C-alpha positions, -999 to +999 in steps of 0.1 A: +000+001+002+014+029-009-010+054+003-053+065+000-046+075-035-032+039-041-064+023-017-085+037-035-077+022-068-082-009-048-120-011-038-112-048-027-098-031+005-128-013+018-156-035+023-130-065+038-134-068+079-109-050+102-093-079+111-085-093+082-070-055+069-054-047+100-039-078+109-024-083+068-002-050+071+020-062+100+033-097+083+042-074+056+055-047+068+073-072+087+091-096+057+093-063+035+118-043+059+133-072+073+133-109+052+157-122+085+132-119+109+098-127+096+115-157+086+129-163+120+096-154+138+082-184+112+108-207+120+097-206+158+060-208+147+070-242+123+090-261+152+052-251+173+029-257+151+046-288+127+017-300+135-008-291+115+011-305+087+007-334+071+038-328+048+069-312+056+060-282+058+095-268+036+081-296+008+051-274+000+040-253-027+030-222-012+015-207-038-002-239-054-019-238-020-037-196-031-061-215-045-066-247-018-098-238+000-122-259+012-159-257-004-176-242+029-151-221+034-147-206+000-176-178+004-164-155-021-137-177-050-112-164-064-121-146-099-096-150-132-082-116-129-075-119-087-053-146-103-040-130-125-028-101-105-017-124-073+008-140-102+024-104-109+028-100-070+048-134-064+070-118-090+072-087-089+086-092-054+115-108-064+118-076-084+108-045-065+112-013-078+130+001-047+116+032-044+084+023-050+091-004-025+107+020+006+071+048-003+043+017+005+069+006+041+071+040+048+029+044+043+028+005+059+046+017+089+031+052+094-003+031+092+006+014+125+019+038+145-014+054+138-031+025+152-005+025+184-017+061+184-055+052+182-061+029+203-031+036+236-014+009+221-039-014+227-044-021+190-078-039+177-072-077+185-036-097+201-024-106+171-025-070+155-014-064+186+018-086+186+024-079+151+026-038+160+049-045+188+072-068+170+077-037+137+080-010+162+109-027+179+129-032+145+118+002+137+126+018+171+143-009+190+137-013+227+140+020+242+116+035+227+079+049+244+068+027+218+086-007+231+078-003+258+036+008+264+034-023+238+046-047+263+030-032+296-007-031+271+012-072+265-005-075+297-040-070+284-036-097+260-017-124+272-003-145+304+008-175+317-020-197+331-021-234+341-018-244+311+005-227+298+006-195+274-027-175+274-043-156+247-075-129+253-093-120+219-098-085+238-093-069+275-126-072+286-166-069+273-175-040+303-198-027+287-218-049+260-223-068+292-236-040+312-260-028+288-273-062+280-272-063+317-301-036+319-315-040+294-327-071+310-334-058+339-355-034+322-370-057+305-382-077+338-394-054+352-374-054+373-353-018+372-386+002+390-385-022+423-373+000+454-343-028+455-326-022+423-335+019+415-298+027+427-281-002+411-294+007+377-290+045+384-259+040+391-257+018+360-270+046+340-241+068+358-213+042+347-224+040+304-224+075+305-187+081+318-181+050+293-196+071+262-167+080+240-169+117+231-143+124+208-124+106+177-100+089+171-064+104+165-059+101+128-095+085+119-095+102+089-059+090+077-062+057+093-094+045+077-121+048+106-152+055+114-158+086+131-166+077+169-176+110+192-210+101+208-213+064+202-204+032+225-177+005+226-174-027+232-152-018+255-140+003+281-128+041+268-093+049+292-087+081+292-054+096+303-037+123+323-034+138+293-074+137+286-066+121+253-089+093+248-084+058+234-109+036+218-105+002+224 
């Protein structure tokens, strides 16, 4: 991706689920910037997940797997145009025009930085978060503010449990849970009873505090929607500098 203009030239980017778009930019950026680092990470995954493949990983013809999709999962079959473009891009990877690649990498990294700043280094999910952490580490080192912030927020998603390393999809569903609970109490006719009135008032006050009162810092440039006046799935973190990060 080179920039906003180039993205508009490829409208297939726009309707994709944000988790797919966001997570896809990270490994691509790491691979293009540092193939040895990407391959090192890949080798670790291979060692720990060799049981996933029914044949030796190093003998798999990966380009041939592009259309090796289970019919139950093939919601949108690849078109001939897609296959042609994919083949061209695969060939281009070995002969990349360096000025264009540098511009594209700079733009991809800028999107990573903006997503970090939009979300207080939480990003939108643990997968993209860990890729962001690696990308910021590679570009800025372990002494950077970005890397240190990522390491702090990593504890929201990853911890050591009884069965080993555990990963959570979010850092909570507080707004979602509270809103549904309040709705259930109202629907059951309990909200008007004296026993529950104080709790319901506090619930409304909490939901009022949880409302998002601003837009993400880079919402226009980073392909995010406006959020002012909305509620999130999780919490809104209000930091001492009054910046609000949407989780």
